[in-house]
C-alpha positions in Angstrom: 0.4 -23.1 6.6 -0.2 -19.4 6.1 -2.7 -18.4 3.4 -1.4 -16.2 0.7 -3.3 -13.0 -0.2 -5.7 -13.2 -3.1 -4.6 -11.5 -6.3 -6.8 -8.5 -7.2 -7.8 -7.5 -10.7 -6.8 -4.1 -11.9 -10.4 -2.9 -11.4 -10.4 -4.3 -7.9 -7.2 -2.4 -7.2 -8.8 0.8 -8.3 -11.8 0.1 -6.1 -9.4 -0.3 -3.2 -7.9 3.1 -3.9 -11.5 4.5 -3.9 -12.2 2.8 -0.6 -9.1 4.5 0.8 -10.2 8.0 -0.2 -8.6 8.4 -3.6 -10.7 10.2 -6.2 -10.4 7.9 -9.2 -12.6 7.1 -12.1 -12.7 3.4 -13.0 -12.4 3.5 -16.8 -10.1 2.0 -19.4 -7.5 4.8 -19.0 -7.3 4.3 -15.2 -7.1 0.5 -15.6 -4.3 0.9 -18.2 -2.4 3.2 -15.8 -2.5 0.6 -13.0 -1.3 -2.0 -15.5 1.7 0.1 -16.6 2.7 1.8 -13.4 1.4 -0.7 -10.9 -0.6 -0.5 -7.7 2.3 -0.4 -5.3 4.1 2.4 -7.1 0.9 4.5 -7.2 0.4 3.7 -3.5 4.0 4.9 -2.9 3.3 8.2 -4.6 0.2 8.7 -2.5 1.9 7.9 0.8 2.9 11.5 1.8 -0.7 12.6 1.2 -2.2 10.1 3.6 -2.7 9.5 7.3 -3.7 6.5 9.5 -7.3 6.5 10.8 -9.6 4.0 12.4 -12.4 2.5 10.2 -15.9 1.6 11.4 -14.6 -1.8 12.7 -11.8 -0.2 14.8 -9.1 -1.3 12.3 -6.3 1.2 11.5 -6.2 2.0 7.8 -4.3 4.6 5.8 -6.6 7.2 4.1 -5.8 10.0 1.8 -5.9 13.4 3.5 -9.0 15.5 2.6 
């Protein structure tokens, strides 16, 4: 049986954005924004500003253009 992905807290979702190159402050306002808009909708808005790169382990990940 396939294991389901673990649910991330709103703070963990913001940390994931940070890991992927998004300049975000983790505070009450940012957490509330993720609660209201949602991680996937924010990710959709950022998609045109990103590209696929390889991380240190050789995995392909999408990062924000700098």
